[in-house]
Residue, then its C-alpha position, 0 to 999 in steps of 0.5 A: p224495705r216494702i214488700l209488694r209480694a213475697s211468701a212469709g219470711f221465715g229467718i233473718v241473718a245479719q251481716p258485719d255489715n249491717q246487710l241481712l240476708v233474709l229466707s222466704r218461703g218463695r220467689g217474690f217482690v221487694n221494692n219492686t226487685e224480684v228475689g228469690f229464696v234468700f235476699r241480702l237489704q242494704e242497711n236502708g232496706s232496699v235489695d241488693t242485686s249483686f246476690h242471687y239465689p242460686p237458679q237451680l235450687s228449687n226450694a228454700p233453706d231451713q238454716i243458714e249461718l255465716q262464715k267468718d269468711g263471708k260466706i253462707i253455709i245453707g241446710g235443708s234438702f235441695t232439689d231441682p228444679a225437676g225435683k230431683y235431689l242434690a245436697s242437704l249443705l251447701r256453701l254460697m259465695p258472698n254473691g250468692n253462687i254456689d261454691p264447688s269447692f265445699r264437700p256437701l252432705v250427698k245424702e239421699s233422703f238426707t235433711v239439715t235441720d239445724l247447723s251452728i258455726l263453733p267459733n273455730q269455725k268447724v260445722f255443727l248440724s243434725g239432720y233426720s233420714l229413713k231408716q236404712d235397713g228398710t224398718p219404718g221409722v227414721s234416723y235423727n244424726a248429729l254430725l261435726l264438719s271441717k270449715e270446708g265440710q269434711p267429717d271431722p275424723n276425730f268427732t264421734g257422730f251421735s245416731f237417734a233412731t225412731d221406731a213404730s214403736g210410737t216412742t218421740i225421737s228428736i233433736e231439735d236444736l243445737g248449740f254450743q259454748s265458748n270453748n267449743e263445747l257442743i248442746i244437742a237438745g231433744t227429745n228421749l235422746q239415748i247414748g248407751s245407757r243414758i236417756q236426755n233431753i239435753y246433752r253436753v259434749d266435747s269437740l271430740g263428741r264425749v259425753d259430759t256425764t256431769f251435765n243432765p238439767a232435769v227437764t220436767g213437764v208433761s211435753n218436755 
């Protein structure tokens, strides 16, 4: 593709048909075709003009994943052109339209920072929000949703809250293993009396107490 003018690209997802979904920090032009925050390239690098990022979203997603049926899960903190918060998790149809059947996370100030589509098509995600009690700091959450975006009633969610003490607490990345075991990685994550940088939990959210890699070094 010959990019004439565009903001920095920061993510690419390959579709099974070899087309590429590209994330951009801003709108621009590729091969003389105007593109949005997410655009799709065909295998030869030309823009797929059948895909259009929703015009009611004024910012790019931070995360993007594909479901098996070709629908697209996007995460971040989405606002409209007037700056009003809309949602943190949305699903797009293959043509880019917002899927109204998907129940997004609607929570003020919540931002999705990472997500994974598990082999069983459930959505594993993490994000953060301002603490609800009005005290300084934020809460990092790890959640498991159904394929359609509904909270899994059997999964024990996790919340790791920062405070004014200066202790660094954060979820940095998510992953999974082939049997749908979930991996949560970050800094100073406390579950009960355990403080680890990496946890492995099962599909119900139960911590695997045999898994505790010794991550060493000043920066962890």
